[in-house]
Structure formats: structure tokens, C-alpha cells
N, C-alpha and C positions, 0 to 999 in steps of 0.2 A: 504494500500500500504506500503510495506517495501522495503527499498532501501539503498544502500551504498552511494548514492549521498548526497551532503550537504543539509542542512535544507531548504534554500531558493529555490533551484531548485526543491526539492521534493514537497514543499508546492505550488509552482507555477504550477507544472504539476497536482497535486491533485485538485487544484482549477478549472483548465480547464476541467477536466474529471468528476468532481463531487464526488471525494472520500473524505469522512469525516475523517477517521482515517489514519494518516500518521506516520510511524516510519522511520526516516532517519539516515544517518551516522552510519550504523551498519556493523559489520563484518560478514563473512559467518556463524560462530558459533552462532552469536546472532540471525540470522534468524531462525536457528534450534531451539533455545531456545524459541523464540516467538511462533513457531508452537507447541512446547511441552506444553507451558502455556495454549494454547487454548484447546489442547487435554486433559490436566489434569482437565480443567474446565468442561469436559463432552461433548465437541463439536467435530464434525467431520470436518477435515480440508482438503481442496483442495488447493494446492499451485501451482501457475503458474510462471515459470521462464525460462530463456534462457541462462544464463551465468554459468561460472565455480563457482562463488560465491553462486549460487542458489542450487547447487547439494546436499549439506547436508540437506537443507530444503525439497527438492524434495523427498529425500529418507525417511525422517522422517514423512512427511505428509501422511494422510490416502490415498489420491489420489494425485500423482504428475503429473502435466501436463507440458510438455516442448514444446516451440515454435519450429516449424520445422526448422527454420533458425538459431536456437541456436547452442551452442557449443556441441561437441560430448559427453562430459562428462555429460552435462545436459540431453541430449537425452537418454543416457544409464541409468541415475539415475531415470528417470521418468517412471510412469506406462502407461501414455498416451502421444503420440506425435501428436501435432496438425500440419497437413501438410501445412496449410496456415499461413502466418505471420500476424495473426490477432487475437486479444483477443475475437472477436465475435465468433470464433470457439469454445471457451470454452462452451458457451451456446449450440452450436450445438452438441458438444460431450456429454453433460449431457442429452439433449433430445434424442439423438440417443441411448444412453445406456438405457434409460427408455423404448424406443420402443423395444429394443432387449429383455429386461427382460419380457415385456408384450407379445412379440411373443413367447418366450420360455414357458411361462405359458399357453398360448393358445394351443401350440402343446402338452404339457403334459396333459392338460385337455382332449383334443379329443383323444389322444392315450390311456389314462386310460379308458375313456368312451367306446371307441371302443372295447378294450380288455375285459373289465368287461362284456360286452354283448356277444361278439363273442366267447371267449374261453369256457364258459360253454356250449354254443350251439354246438361248434365243438367237445367238449369232451363227448357229449351225455347225459348231466345231465337232459335235458327235454324230452329225447326220450321215456322213459318208461311211463311217465304220460301224455305227450302231443303229442308225436310222432314227435317232432321237431328234425331234424338232419341237418348237414351241409356237403355237398359234399366236399371232400378234394380239388378238383380243384377250386371250388368256394371260399373256404377258402384261398387258395394260392393267387387267384386273388384279393380277398378283402384285404389281407395283403399287397400286392404290391400297391394297390390303396391307402391304408392308408399311406404308405411311400411317395408316390407321393404327397399326400395332405399336409403332414408335410413339405416336401422340398419346395413345391410351396408357402406355407404360409411364410416360412423363406425368400424366394427370394423377397417377397414384400418389404423388407428392402432396396433393390436396389433403390427404388423410394422414399426413405425417403427425406423429405424436412423440414427444421426447420421453423416452422410457425413464430417464432419471428424475422426471418431474411428475410421474404418475401419482406419487404420494408426497405431498408437501406438508410441512409443519408450520401452522400459523399460530401466533401467540396473541390472544385477545385478553388484555389485562392480566397476564400471567397464567392464563388457562390455555393449555395446548389442545388444539383441535386438529385431528388428522383429516386432511381434505383429499378425497380420492376423486379423480376426474370422472370415473364411471359412477359416482354417487353424488352428483351435484346437488340434487334436491335435499338430501340429508344435510349437506354442508350448509345450504341456505337456511334451513330450519334452525340449525344450531347457531348460526350467525345472528339471525333475527332475534333468537331468544337472548343471546348475549347483549345485543343492542338494547333490548327492552330492559334487561337487568341494569345495564350501565345507566340508562336514562333515569330509572328509579333511584339509583344510588346518587347520581348527580343532583337530582331534585332534592334528595334528603340532605346532601352536603350544602346545597345552596341555602336551605332553611337554617342551617346551623352557623353560617358565616356571620361574624359580627363586624369585622373590619378588614381593611386591606392596606397594603403598602406598595409603593413603586420603587424599584431598585434600578438605578442607572449602572450598567455594567460595561466595562471596557474590555475589548479583545474578542468579542463575538463576530465571526465572519461568515459562517455557513450554517446549514441545517444540522450538521454534526455538533457544532457549538451550541446551537439552540437545544438540541436533545440532551446534551450534557448538563446544561444549566437547569433545564426542567427536572431532570433526574435528581440533581443535587438538592434543589429546593424542596422537591416532593419528599425527600428523605427526612425533613424536619418535622417532628411531631407537632401537630396543631394546624399545619397548613393544609387547607382543603382543596385549593385550586391554584394552578400556576399558569400564567399566560406570558410567553416570551416573544418579544418583537425584535427581529433583526434590524428593521428599518429605524426604529426609535432607540435601539441599543438599550432596552430595558426589560425588566420582568415585573409583572404585577402579580402579587400573591394575595390570596384570601385566607384568613385564618380565624379559628374560633377560640383560641387561647393566646395569651400574651407571649410574644416571641422576642427575645433580645436581639438587637441589631448585631451584636458581636457574634452570635450564633450564625446569623445569615452570612456575615462577612467570612466566617471561618469556612463554611461549606463551599462558598463561591471561590475562595482562594485555593482550597484543596482541589477544586475542579480545574484550576489553571487560569482563572480570570481575576480581575480586580474590580472593586466597587468604587464608583465615583461618588455616589450619593444615595441615601435611603430616605425617601419621603414618606 
């Protein structure tokens, strides 16, 4: 993982998702340099990014993959655009590309096999010795049938499914739900039930809120930072709701019991950020 975020945030995210090698606090040109280093060592590099800062590395990589919800310049710089906002689609894209190449090889094999046999017969090579010949009408029909077979084989890709994503684990407020693609209805029922329960809990929390504070935070740059701050503040006992804004560089907390500012400052600094002011 390579990111422009500070070291503490990067290591925290990497620990959660199981990434062993982390490069943090880098500039856009540094990302490109890291890609070049890997290429110079003889490796093929696929780079996944979604921001303006990722565009140089997306261009430099052997395969650049942009998240569909990313910036326009990242999408323009990439070779592949993932339509869904999920890194799981990287695996899907790789497996789909392998299926496409396999399909192309199959079509080429049968096309050459068909023509190697059919063209000599149609041209009369075996007529003098064996009396074999091919009626032009049958030859035209056979050629059309060959094209139909090739196109039909290619259309099988419409039903492609990534075997690695048949079972996905989604976490909804700490509850793991196994989502099977062949059991979508059951998944929707579970999700709706969780949404209703969450709605009831949120209504209950809103009734208990007594007051709120606005915290001005320095150092937040991306959604990873936002998630880290939300997680840090939510860990404080008494806080019932946290709203973090990257644009305003602040966090609004709602709480139902008195919370000391020193406690808030402590958890924010431990997360790798600094507090400008608490209102």
C-alpha cells in the first residue's frame, strides 16, 4: 500500500486489511518512482488508484486500474476502470481478462482447425486421388456456421462469474453476514432487517443526546483519515454520534454524559492528528 497519508493512519489501515508493506507520506512523483523501482527489478506492476495524486503512477504502471468513483483524471490515466467502488473488483477484472484470452485462443484454434481441413477440400486438392469435393453452397453454409460458433462461444463471457467472489463477507455494525450470489433474496432480507434495527437504535440514541461539541482537526486529507477519526471518537464512552467533515476539517460529536476535552485530545493525537480547537 502506498499513500500520501501520515504514517500512523497508513499503518492503522494496513493492519486492519492485512497489508504487510506500507509506504506512507509520499508525493505523487514518489508513487511513480516506486512503480519504476518494481519494474526495473523485472516485475510487472498493476496499480490501483482513484485520486489526482495517483494519475502519474497509473500511467507508469504496466496495468493501471482506476476506481469508478474516482476523479476524472485518474479514470483517463488508467487502462482499466472498475465500475464498482470496491477493491474486490480488481480480482474480478484479472479473472475476466484471463477468461477473455482463453476464449480468444479457443476461437483461433477451431477457426484454424476448420480452415486447415475445409479449404483444401473446397479447392479440390483431394479430388483427383480420392474424389473428394465440396459443393460451393455447402461450403458457404459451413463458413457461416463457423462464424456463428465463434460468436456464440464469445457470448459465453456474458455469464462470467468470479469464483473467488461467490461468497463475500460483509460487516454490518460488527455483525458478519455471508452473502452468496445464488441466494440474493436471503441476503436482502437480512440487510433490510439490519437497517431497521440500526434505525431503531439511532432513534433511541438521538433521544438520549443532551449536547454536542465541534472539534477542529488538523491533518485530515482523505476518507481513510475520516474513518480513523470517526473510529477514534466513537471509542469514547458517552459519545452517541460522530459526524466528520473533510471539507470543514472538523468533527461534530453528540454525547449524553460529560466528556473532558483532554480525553478527546488524547484519542485524536493517538490516531495521528492534532486538534486546533474544541467548541
